[in-house]
C-alpha positions in Angstrom: 61.6 81.7 -109.0 61.4 81.2 -112.7 64.6 79.1 -113.1 64.2 75.3 -113.5 65.4 74.7 -109.9 62.4 76.5 -108.4 59.8 75.7 -111.0 57.3 74.1 -108.6 57.2 77.0 -106.0 56.9 79.5 -108.9 53.9 77.6 -110.4 52.3 77.4 -106.9 52.7 81.2 -106.5 51.3 81.8 -109.9 48.3 79.5 -109.3 47.4 81.4 -106.2 47.7 84.7 -108.1 45.6 83.3 -111.0 42.9 82.2 -108.5 42.7 85.8 -107.2 42.9 87.3 -110.6 39.9 85.2 -111.8 37.7 86.6 -109.1 38.7 90.3 -109.3 37.2 91.3 -112.7 33.7 90.3 -111.5 34.0 92.5 -108.5 35.9 95.3 -110.3 35.1 95.2 -114.0 37.2 97.4 -116.2 39.4 98.5 -113.3 42.9 99.2 -114.7 45.0 97.8 -111.9 43.0 94.6 -111.9 43.4 94.2 -115.7 47.2 94.9 -115.3 47.5 92.3 -112.5 45.8 89.7 -114.8 48.1 90.6 -117.7 51.2 90.3 -115.5 50.0 86.9 -114.2 49.5 85.6 -117.8 52.9 86.9 -118.8 54.6 85.1 -115.9 52.9 81.9 -116.8 54.1 82.4 -120.4 57.7 83.0 -119.3 57.7 79.7 -117.4 56.3 77.8 -120.3 58.9 79.4 -122.6 61.7 78.3 -120.3 60.3 74.8 -120.5 60.2 74.9 -124.3 56.4 74.7 -124.3 56.0 77.4 -127.0 52.3 76.9 -127.8 51.4 77.4 -124.1 53.7 80.4 -123.8 52.1 82.0 -126.9 48.6 81.4 -125.6 49.3 83.2 -122.3 51.3 86.0 -124.0 48.3 86.5 -126.3 45.9 86.6 -123.4 48.1 89.3 -121.8 48.3 91.2 -125.1 44.5 91.4 -125.4 44.3 93.0 -122.0 46.9 95.7 -122.9 45.3 96.4 -126.2 42.0 97.0 -124.4 43.8 99.3 -121.9 45.4 101.2 -124.8 42.0 102.0 -126.3 41.2 104.0 -123.2 44.8 105.2 -122.7 46.4 105.5 -126.1 49.3 107.7 -125.0 50.2 105.7 -121.8 53.8 104.6 -122.5 53.7 101.8 -119.9 51.0 100.1 -121.9 52.7 100.8 -125.2 55.9 99.2 -123.8 54.0 96.2 -122.5 52.4 95.6 -125.9 55.7 95.9 -127.7 57.3 93.4 -125.3 54.4 90.9 -125.7 54.4 91.1 -129.5 58.1 90.4 -129.3 57.7 87.4 -127.0 54.9 86.0 -129.2 57.0 86.4 -132.3 60.1 84.9 -130.7 58.1 81.8 -129.6 56.6 81.2 -133.0 58.1 79.4 -136.0 60.5 81.8 -137.7 58.4 82.1 -140.9 55.4 83.4 -139.0 57.2 85.1 -136.1 59.1 87.4 -138.3 56.0 89.4 -139.1 55.2 90.0 -135.5 58.8 90.9 -134.8 58.7 93.5 -137.5 55.5 94.9 -135.9 57.3 95.1 -132.6 60.2 96.9 -134.1 57.8 99.5 -135.6 56.1 100.0 -132.3 59.5 100.4 -130.5 60.6 102.9 -133.1 57.4 104.9 -132.6 57.9 104.9 -128.8 61.5 106.0 -129.2 60.6 108.8 -131.6 58.2 110.2 -129.1 60.6 109.9 -126.2 64.2 110.1 -127.7 65.5 111.3 -124.3 64.9 107.9 -122.6 67.9 105.6 -123.1 66.1 102.5 -122.0 63.8 102.8 -125.0 66.8 102.6 -127.3 67.9 99.6 -125.3 64.5 98.0 -125.8 64.6 98.7 -129.5 68.1 97.1 -129.6 66.8 94.0 -128.0 63.9 93.4 -130.4 66.1 94.2 -133.4 68.6 91.6 -132.2 65.9 89.0 -132.0 64.7 90.0 -135.5 68.2 89.8 -136.9 68.6 86.3 -135.4 65.3 85.3 -136.9 66.3 86.5 -140.4 69.5 84.5 -140.0 67.4 81.3 -139.2 65.4 82.1 -142.4 68.5 82.2 -144.4 68.2 85.9 -145.2 71.8 86.8 -144.3 71.7 90.3 -145.9 68.7 91.4 -143.8 70.2 89.9 -140.7 73.5 91.6 -141.3 71.9 95.0 -142.0 69.8 94.9 -138.8 72.8 93.6 -136.9 74.7 96.7 -137.9 71.8 98.8 -136.6 71.9 97.0 -133.3 75.6 97.5 -133.0 75.3 101.2 -133.6 72.6 101.5 -130.9 74.7 99.8 -128.2 77.9 101.6 -129.2 76.1 104.9 -128.8 74.6 103.8 -125.5 78.0 102.8 -124.2 79.5 106.2 -125.2 76.9 108.1 -123.3 76.1 105.7 -120.5 79.4 103.7 -119.9 78.4 102.7 -116.3 75.1 101.0 -117.1 75.8 97.2 -116.9 72.9 96.2 -119.1 74.1 98.3 -122.0 77.7 97.0 -121.6 76.5 93.4 -121.5 74.3 93.9 -124.5 77.0 95.4 -126.6 79.4 92.5 -125.6 76.7 90.0 -126.6 76.1 91.7 -130.0 79.8 91.8 -130.7 80.2 88.1 -130.0 77.2 87.2 -132.1 78.6 89.3 -135.0 81.9 87.5 -134.5 80.2 84.1 -134.8 78.4 85.2 -137.9 81.6 86.5 -139.5 83.3 83.2 -138.5 80.5 81.2 -140.2 81.0 83.3 -143.4 84.8 82.7 -143.2 85.5 86.4 -142.7 88.2 85.6 -140.2 89.6 89.2 -139.9 86.2 90.6 -139.0 85.5 87.7 -136.6 88.7 88.4 -134.7 88.0 92.1 -134.6 84.5 91.5 -133.1 85.7 88.9 -130.6 88.5 91.2 -129.4 86.2 94.2 -128.9 83.6 91.9 -127.2 86.2 90.6 -124.8 87.3 94.2 -123.9 
């Protein structure tokens, strides 16, 4: 229900969830599933505000959710679910901030994603998640006018998704992500008037 066409029903559902979430901690303090439910509710609010372009509100709710997961990680430092949630939240906060400030959080999210992947190299989805945050980071560097850093990270993203495509050719998310990265690289090459590279990226992306 998070698209614009169904915003009101989504908000009503979240308001009901939030009313329940506010009561649960008093009855069940420090209970993990209650804390997770609260964090998910905050994250859902943040996503709706992000869709509406209300970045400050989105950041506030993402930060509320992040505080909960950081607290959960103190008691469960090796729980990958909580590590992943923290990495996603840091990425979302950084992506909703102004580029000058957000880039620091995005770099932090990249480091956390790399740590998770190094501990679980056998999980392809963790490479996919690293690719996504690297892509956001590359785009942010481009906005900051740091073309070299953007290009270097873009090449890293391309390698991740090409490798995923080789080993998992039937996973639509990986195929779609590779196509998107290729098109973005093509646009960047076009802006730099590197027409040969642009055509090559576009052709591969269309395939």
